[in-house]
N, C-alpha and C positions, 0 to 999 in steps of 0.2 A: 799149152806149154807156157810156163812162166819165164819171164826174162830177168836174169840175175846179173847185176853188174859187180864184177870183182875189181877192186881198186887196190893196187900194190905197185910200188916202184920196182920191185924185183920181178922180172918177166917170168922166170922159171916158176916162181910161186903162184902167180896168178894163172899161168897156163895150166898148171897141175890142177888147181881148183876148178878152172873152167872145164877141163876134161872130165874130172870126176863128177861134177855137178850134172853134166850132160849124161854121163854113163850111168850113174847111180840114181839120179833123181829125175831124169828126163827134162831138165830145165834147158832153156836157151841162154847160154852165157854171153855176156858182153864184158869187155876189158877196158881198163883205164890205167895208164902208167903213173898217174899222180892225181892230186886233189883238184887241180884246175881242169884237167881233162875230164875228171869224173863229173864236175859241175856242168861242163859243156855237154856231156852225154845226157845227163839228167834233164837238161834244157831242151834237148832235141829228140830224145827217144823215150818211148814208154818203158818204164822199169818197174818191176814188181818187188824187188828186194835188192839191197846193196850189202856186199861184204866189204868192209872198209878196214884197211890197215891204219893204225894210229901213227906210226912213225914213217913219215915221208918227207923228202927234202923241200919240195916247192910249196906245198900247202898241206899241212898235216891233217890227220883225221878229225881232230878237235875243230879246226877251222872249217873243214867241210861240213861237219855237223852244225856248227853255228850258222853258216851261210844257208844251209838247207832250212833251218828253223826260221831264219830271217825272211826267206822267200816263201815260207808256207808250204814247203815240200814235205808231204806226209808219207813218203816212201819208207817202209821199215828198213832199219839199218842194223846189221850185225857187225860189231867191231871185233877185230882180232889183233893180238899183239904177241910178240915174241919175248917181251921183257918180263912177263909174269907179274906185272905190277897191278895189284888189285885196285889200288887207289885210282890209277889212271883209267881203268875200266869203269869204275863207279862214276868218275867224272864224265865219261862218255855217255853213260846212261842218263845222267842228269841233264845232258845236252840234248837228249831225245833218242838215243840209240835204243833199239828193242832189247838187245841182250849182248853179251860178249863171250868170246871163246879164246882159248889159247891156240897158237899156231900148230901145236903138236896134237891137237884133238884128232881122233879118227875121222875120216871123211864121212863115214856113215852118220856120225853125230852131227857133222856140219850140215849134211843134206836134211836131216830131221829138223834142225833148228831153222833152216831156210823154209821148209814146208810149214813149220809152226808160225813163223813170222808172216808169211803170205796169208795163211788162213786167218791169223789174228787181224791183219789189216783189212781183209775182206769183211770180216765180221764187224769190225769197227765202222767201216763205211756203210754197211747195211743198217746198223743201228742208227747212225747219223741220218741216213735217208728216211728211215721209218719215223724218227723223232721229228724231222723236218716236215714230213707229210702230215703228222699228227698235230703240228703246230707247236711242238715243245721247244724247238730251237729258235723260235723268234717271238717269244711272248712279250709283247708290250715293252719294247726297248726304249730306254730313255731315263734320265735321272732328273728331269725338270720337276718342279714342284707339282705341276699338273699330273704327270705320270706317277709320281710317288703317291699322290692322293688317290688316283684311280686304283692303283694296286692295293692300297690299304682298304679301299671300299670293297674291292673284290674279295679280299680276305675276310672281311666282316660278313659278307652276304653268301659266301660259298656254301656254308653248311645249312643255310636256311632253305627249305623246300619251296618257298613262295615264288610266284612269277617275278621276273626281272625284265624291265624294259630298258634297252640300251639305245641311247640317242647319240647321233653323231653324223657328220657329213660323210659323203661317199668317200671310201678309201682311207678312213681313219683307223680301221682295225676292229670293227664291231664284232666280227666273228671270232677274232682272237680273244676278245673280252669274254665272249660266251664260252669258248674252250677253256679259258682259265677258270671261270666259275665252275665248269664241269670237273676239270682236273683236280681242283682243290676241294671238291665236295665228297661226301660219302658215296656218291654215285660214280666215282671216277672209273671203276672197273666195269661199269655197264655202258651201253652204247651212247655215243654222241651222234645225233642225226641232224644234219643241216638241210633246210629247205629254203629256197629263194622264192618268196611270194611274188616277186615281179616277173619271174620266169614261168609261172603257172598259168596256162590258158584257162579262161573262165570255165570252160566246159569240163576241165579235168582237175580243177583245184581241189574239189572235195574228194575225188578218188585218190589224189596224191597224198592228202593229209590223213584220210580216214580209211582208205582201202576200198575195194569193191568185190562183189561176188561174181562168179562166173555167169555170164549172160546178162549182167546188169545194164549193159548198153552195147551198141555195135562195136565190135572189136574186143570186148571183154571175154576172151576165150578161156580164162582161168581166174580163180580167186587170187586176189593180190592184197598183201598187207600194206597198209598205209604208213605214213611217217610215225604216227603215234604208236602203233603196235611195234614198229621196228625199233623204236626208242624205249621200249618197255623197261622200266627200272632205271633209266638213264635220263638224258637231257635232250629235249627237242629245241633246236635253234631255228626260229622262223624269222628269216631276214626279210626286210621290206614288207613288214606286216601291214602297212598302210595301203598296199596294192591289192589286198585280198578282195574278191568280189563279195557283195552283200550276203549271198547264201552261205558262203564259206565262213564269213564273220559270225553269222548266227550259230552255225554248228560249232565253231571254235569256242564261242561263249558258253555253250552248253557243256562242252568237255571241261572247261575250266571250273564250271560250277558243280558238276556232278562226278567228274572223273570217269565217265563212260563214253564210248563212241558207238556208232552204228555204221557199218560199211555201206557203201552205196549199193542198193539192191537188196538190202536185208533189214529186217526189223529187230534182229537179235542184238543185244547189247553186250559189249566187251569192256570190262573194267581195265583201265590203264593207269599205271603209276609213272608219271612223266613230269619232270621239272621243266617248265616252259620258260624259255628265254627268247624274247622277241626283240627285234631291232628295226629302226627306221631312220631315214634322213629327212622325213617329212615332219611338219608341225601338226601333230595329231589333234591338238586343240582346234586348230583352224579347220582341219578335215572334219571334225565333229560339227563345228559351226556351219560348215558348208554342206552338211548332210552326206558326206562320203564315208564316214567312219562312225561306227556305233559308239555312243558315249558309254554304255554299260560295259562294252568290251574293253574300252580304254581303262575304265576303273579296275577291271579285273587284271589287266596286264601291268599297270604301273604301280603295283603294290610297292615295289622298290625300283628306283630309277638310277641308272648309271649314265653319265655323259662322257663320251670319249672326246678329248680335246682335239681341235683341228691342229694340223702341223704348224700353221702360222702362229699358234698360241704357245708353241714350245720349240721355237727355232733353235734354242741352245742344244736340242737333241739331234739336230741335223748331222753334225760330224759323226756321232756314234752310229746313227742309222746308215750313213754312207759307208762306214767301215763294215758294218754288218752285211749290207747288200753287196759290197765288193767281194767279201769272202764267199757269199752265196753264189754269186755269178761265176767266180773263179772255180768253185767246186763243180758247178753244173757244166761249165765249158772245159773242165780239165786243165785249167791254167793256174799260174801262180797269182796270188792276190795282188792287185794293183794298189798304188798309193795315190791319193788325191793331193794335188799341189795346194798351197795356201790360197792361190788365186781361184782355183776351182771351188774350193770350200766356201770362199767368200761369196761367189756368185750363187751357189746353192743355198747358202744361209740368207741371202738377200731376197729370195723369191717367196711369194706368199702361198704358193701351192694350193690355191683355191679350187683348181680344176678337179683334182683327185687325190690331194693330200699325200699320205705315205705311199699309196699305190703309185701315184704319179712319180714320186721321188725314186722308187724302186725301178720303174721303167726307164727313167732318165739315166740312172746309174748304169743300167745294162747298155743303153745306147752309147754312153761314154766309153765303156769298156770296149765295145765293138769298134769305136772310132779311134782307139788308141793302140799303137803298136808297142810303145815302150812300157816301162814299169811304172812311170809316173803319169797320172792323168792331169794334163794341163788345162787351164781355163778355156783354151780354144776348143777343147772337146765338149764343153758344156753347150747344149743346144742354144741357139741364138735367143730363143724366147724366154730362157730361164735366167733370172737375176741379172738382166742387162745393166742395171744400176743399183747400187747398194744404198738405200736410204739410211740404214743404220750407220754405215761408214761415213756418209756425208754429215750426219748429225753428230756422231760421237768420235769419229776418228779411229774406231776399233776395227781391226782386221785379224782374221785367224793367223796365228804364228806358231812358233815353237814354244816348248815348255811343258810342264806337267798338265795333264788333262784337267785336273781340278782347277788350276789357275785359269786355263783358257775358258772353261765353262763359266767360272765366276765372272770373267771379263765379258763373255758373251751375254750373260744374264744382265749384267749392269748396263751394257749397251742397249739391249732390247728394252729394258725398263725405261732408260733415259729417252729412247726414241719415242716410246708411247707417251711419256710425259710431255715431250716437246710437241707431239701431234695434238695433244689436248690442252696445250697452254698451261701445263702443270695443274690441271684439274684432276685431283687424285681419284675421285670416284669414277669419273669417265675413263681415265686411263686404266683403272683396275678392271672395269667392265670390258674394255677393249682387250685386255690381256687374259680374260677368262677367269679372273680371281674371284673368290667368294665375296669379298667386300673391300672397302678402301683400307681397313685396318691391316689386311694381308699385304697390301702394297706398301703401306707405311713401314711394316716390319722389314720388307725387302729393301726399301730405300734407306732405312737406318743401317742395315747390314752393309750396304755399299757406300754409305756416307753421302747419299744424294740429297742435295738441297737446291732450292731454286736460286 
């Protein structure tokens, strides 16, 4: 039974609607005598749809729609009006209303529109959930130069079937990079299969990757397809490839060379058409030198290499990431999105995030939401170990504030670059290396853009 909130300052009108919605549509009606009362109900009760009068004395329908939009309330709203003003209804739709009706519409039509609005909202939420699960709603967020370069590199490599090796620290988003490579490739309609090499027991690694026949080993009570066959025609993402045991490394090399696999317990060969994307946070050159990783396999994997920047190399993206994670947490918890205070943002932007990068930031944002009762997350909600002191602020005097996002991002970039130069006594090459830039000329361009001189 869906809960429908009827908002009208005329009691007889809203009571008639409530009666007919329950009688004809089987809905559970709620009532509010004005805009402020409606917002109070929305703040405390689960509501599936709102029927909203536009003309009310205390807080009219337009103001209610604007406040719902500001708070991130996605409840579908049907506005109705007795004035017959088409322009007013169009204005309401632009503010986020689902549709509009005249007050003299037959109640059967009203019930149908309520059913349609509820069905539309459920479908919208299902699509958002599926897109989030598929990684489409959080692809490589950030407008820093490092992220722009990474997205450009992904676009260049997406259509190429050769293997790609994704390098980056833990928590930087290597699987998101692999998914973007897949989604932008001709294989996008085929499977994307992800396997974590670090989670594979040595005794089962070959079975997970290449499959096994019934009776191949104790417990193999049926034939099982491995990751390669499951990814046929699509993309296989092998995370933590540096953790694979030697025997699995040898078989993986053969697949990359020949395009065929053999299931454990079988000599029959199966041809596979799979684009390989591997990832690691290890230094594979050192692993090769120490005898833990095959050099010939490394040559096969790193035909193309993508490096995912650490979060400390793109701290100007922290505010955008925080907003994204706040919206995600609010949706998951069924709450309105919270807003970070300038002090909270300052502490988050001052942290180096070496422990787990973007994943660590996401977890910290969730902890902050749980620790906050109001709509604004203050600096006190930031865990004590995060950004206790802002080196950037001490050096540059910059702190997050109000104003257009573009201006704040430019100020943040200038502050981060200035801090790096100060750390390296204005040695441009060393500062560029610290910031993860390609060379000192890239840093010089940024310095000229911000008018930075010693």
